C-alpha positions in Angstrom: -10.8 108.7 46.1 -8.1 106.2 45.1 -8.0 102.8 46.7 -5.3 100.1 46.6 -4.3 96.9 48.4 -0.9 96.4 49.9 0.3 92.8 49.6 3.5 91.0 50.7 4.8 87.4 50.3 5.0 85.9 53.8 5.7 82.6 55.5 8.7 81.7 53.3 10.7 80.4 56.3 11.0 76.6 56.7 12.7 74.3 59.3 15.7 76.3 60.8 15.8 78.6 57.9 14.5 82.1 58.5 13.4 84.2 55.6 11.7 87.7 55.7 10.6 90.2 58.3 7.0 88.8 58.6 6.3 90.2 62.1 7.4 93.6 61.4 6.1 94.0 57.7 2.6 92.7 58.4 1.7 95.9 60.3 2.0 97.9 57.0 0.1 95.5 54.6 -3.6 94.6 54.0 -3.0 91.2 52.3 -0.6 88.4 52.8 0.4 85.9 50.2 1.4 82.8 52.3 3.7 80.2 50.9 2.4 76.7 50.9 5.2 74.4 51.2 6.5 73.9 47.6 8.8 76.8 47.0 9.1 77.6 50.8 7.4 77.2 54.1 6.4 74.2 56.1 3.3 73.2 58.2 4.5 74.9 61.4 5.4 78.1 59.4 2.0 78.1 57.7 0.0 77.9 60.9 2.0 80.6 62.5 1.8 82.9 59.5 -2.0 82.5 59.2 -2.3 83.2 63.0 -0.2 86.4 62.5 -2.4 87.6 59.7 -5.5 86.9 61.7 -4.2 88.8 64.7 -3.3 91.7 62.5 -6.5 91.9 60.5 -4.7 91.1 57.3 -6.4 89.1 54.5 -4.9 85.8 53.7 -4.1 84.4 50.3 -2.3 81.2 49.0 1.1 81.7 47.3 1.5 78.4 45.4 4.7 77.8 43.5 6.8 75.1 41.8 8.2 72.3 44.0 11.7 73.8 44.2 12.9 74.7 47.5 16.6 75.1 46.4 15.7 77.4 43.7 13.0 79.2 45.8 10.6 78.5 43.0 12.3 81.1 40.7 13.4 78.4 38.1 11.3 77.5 35.1 9.9 74.0 35.3 8.7 71.9 32.4 5.5 70.8 34.0 2.2 70.1 31.9 -0.7 72.5 32.4 -2.5 69.5 34.1 0.5 69.1 36.6 0.5 72.8 37.4 -3.2 72.8 38.0 -2.8 70.0 40.5 0.0 71.7 42.1 -2.0 74.8 42.6 -5.1 72.9 43.9 -2.9 70.9 46.3 -1.3 74.0 47.8 -4.6 75.9 48.0 -6.1 73.0 49.9 -3.2 72.9 52.4 -3.4 76.5 53.2 -7.2 76.5 53.4 -7.0 73.8 56.1 -5.0 76.2 58.3 -7.3 79.1 57.7 -10.3 76.9 58.5 -8.7 75.7 61.7 -8.2 79.3 62.8 -11.6 80.5 61.9 -10.7 82.8 58.9 -11.4 82.5 55.1 -8.9 82.3 52.3 -9.4 85.4 50.2 -7.1 85.1 47.1 -4.3 83.1 45.3 -1.1 84.7 43.8 1.2 82.3 42.0 4.7 82.5 43.0 8.0 83.2 41.1 8.6 81.2 37.9 4.9 79.9 37.9 3.7 83.6 38.1 6.0 84.7 35.2 5.4 81.8 33.1 1.6 82.0 33.3 1.9 85.7 32.5 3.1 84.8 29.1 1.6 81.4 28.5 -2.3 81.4 27.9 -2.7 77.5 28.3 -0.8 77.6 31.7 -2.7 80.6 32.9 -6.0 78.9 32.0 -4.9 75.8 33.9 -4.1 77.8 37.1 -7.4 79.8 36.9 -9.5 76.6 36.3 -7.7 75.0 39.3 -8.5 77.9 41.5 -12.1 78.1 40.3 -12.7 74.4 40.8 -11.6 74.7 44.5 -13.5 77.9 45.3 -14.9 80.2 42.6 -15.1 83.0 45.2 -11.3 83.3 45.5 -9.6 86.2 43.8 -6.6 85.7 41.4 -3.8 88.3 42.0 -1.7 88.6 38.7 0.6 91.0 37.0 -1.3 93.9 35.5 -1.8 93.4 31.8 -0.8 89.7 31.9 -2.4 86.6 30.4 -3.3 85.4 33.8 -5.9 88.2 34.3 -7.3 87.5 30.8 -7.7 83.8 31.7 -9.3 84.6 35.0 -12.0 86.7 33.3 -12.7 83.9 30.8 -12.9 81.4 33.7 -15.2 83.6 35.8 -12.8 84.3 38.5 -12.5 87.8 40.1 -9.1 89.1 39.5 -6.8 92.0 40.9 -4.1 93.7 39.0 -0.8 93.7 40.8 2.1 96.1 40.4 5.6 96.0 42.1 7.1 98.6 44.3 10.7 97.4 43.9 10.9 96.0 40.3 11.7 97.6 37.0 9.3 97.2 34.1 9.9 96.5 30.4 7.9 98.6 27.8 5.4 95.7 27.2 4.5 95.8 31.0 6.4 92.6 32.0 9.0 92.8 34.8 12.7 93.1 33.9 14.5 89.9 34.6 16.2 89.9 38.0 19.6 89.2 36.4 19.5 92.5 34.4 21.1 95.5 36.0 18.5 98.0 37.2 15.8 95.3 37.6 15.5 95.8 41.3 14.7 99.3 42.8 16.7 99.8 45.9 16.1 103.5 46.6 13.2 103.9 49.0 12.2 107.5 47.7 12.2 106.2 44.1 10.0 103.3 45.0 7.6 105.6 46.8 7.4 108.0 43.9 6.7 105.0 41.4 4.1 103.6 43.5 2.2 107.0 44.0 2.4 107.6 40.2 1.2 104.2 39.4 -1.7 104.4 42.0 -2.9 107.9 41.2 -2.0 108.3 37.4 -1.8 104.8 36.1 1.7 105.4 34.6 5.2 104.0 35.3 8.5 104.7 33.7 9.9 101.6 32.1 13.6 100.6 32.2 14.1 102.3 28.7 12.9 105.6 30.1 9.6 105.6 28.3 6.3 106.0 30.2 3.9 103.1 30.1 0.3 102.6 31.3 -0.2 100.3 34.2 -3.2 99.7 36.5 -3.1 98.7 40.1 -5.5 97.1 42.5 -2.5 95.8 44.6 1.0 96.8 45.3 3.4 94.1 46.1 6.2 94.8 48.7 8.7 92.0 48.9 9.3 91.0 52.6 12.6 89.3 52.1 14.7 92.3 50.8 17.1 94.2 53.0 15.0 97.3 52.9 11.6 95.5 53.1 10.6 97.2 56.3 11.5 100.7 55.2 9.8 100.2 51.8 6.6 99.0 53.5 6.5 101.8 56.1 7.3 104.6 53.6 4.9 103.4 51.0 2.1 103.1 53.4 2.7 106.4 54.9 2.9 108.1 51.5 -0.3 106.6 50.3 -2.2 107.7 53.4 -0.7 111.2 53.1 -2.0 111.3 49.6 -5.5 110.1 50.8 -5.3 106.7 49.1 -7.4 104.3 51.0 -5.8 100.9 51.8 -8.2 98.1 51.1 -7.7 94.3 51.2 -8.1 92.1 48.3 -11.6 90.9 47.7 -12.9 94.5 48.3 -10.7 96.0 45.6 -10.8 93.2 43.0 -13.0 93.3 39.8 
């Protein structure tokens, strides 16, 4: 039987700014990546999001990013590996406090946006992130792009890791994500997204933007919670996976 985790980035509102459909989407996922205040969120949002996950039986992970609220953490930052390591540890510590206060454990860490993408290519940056996580809690799971440098660094560090794929993003032939500003980078058709996810989970294959099939392994499927079709994507993908007898398992149980 196939198993997979369904994850979503949550808690990305802050102040009077509302982002995402957290309360609706959380019914369909098994793991939540909670923003930690750098690229999005604030203390009040963090505590509400942890409570929401706890109430719905959803595993909680930290979603650390660059300190870039205006750019939503999606702009590259020229920070040293030591600085990035400290940023990651700071944000894990913040979210872990809210988890402890509500009687649950932090399960995983998924870097956000530019940090995620840069660490997927940069071995030194990836190692700094993994070392930062390991030093805080060696039992945490690193969630990283399938086939990326981050997963290699996690294994060298001794961290458990989970391979992530994306329901709504196009792939290059080398397994990286197509840049958001490239036409066709975002998958907007619900049926196409469902078909791609089923093929990845069951067959380990996805069609790249060039039309060529590439191999990709999935422990976890990311469903973005801030898109216009986020709720429809989440509901249809979960229903399709269950129809195909794929078991939904939260991170920590599916990671290797």
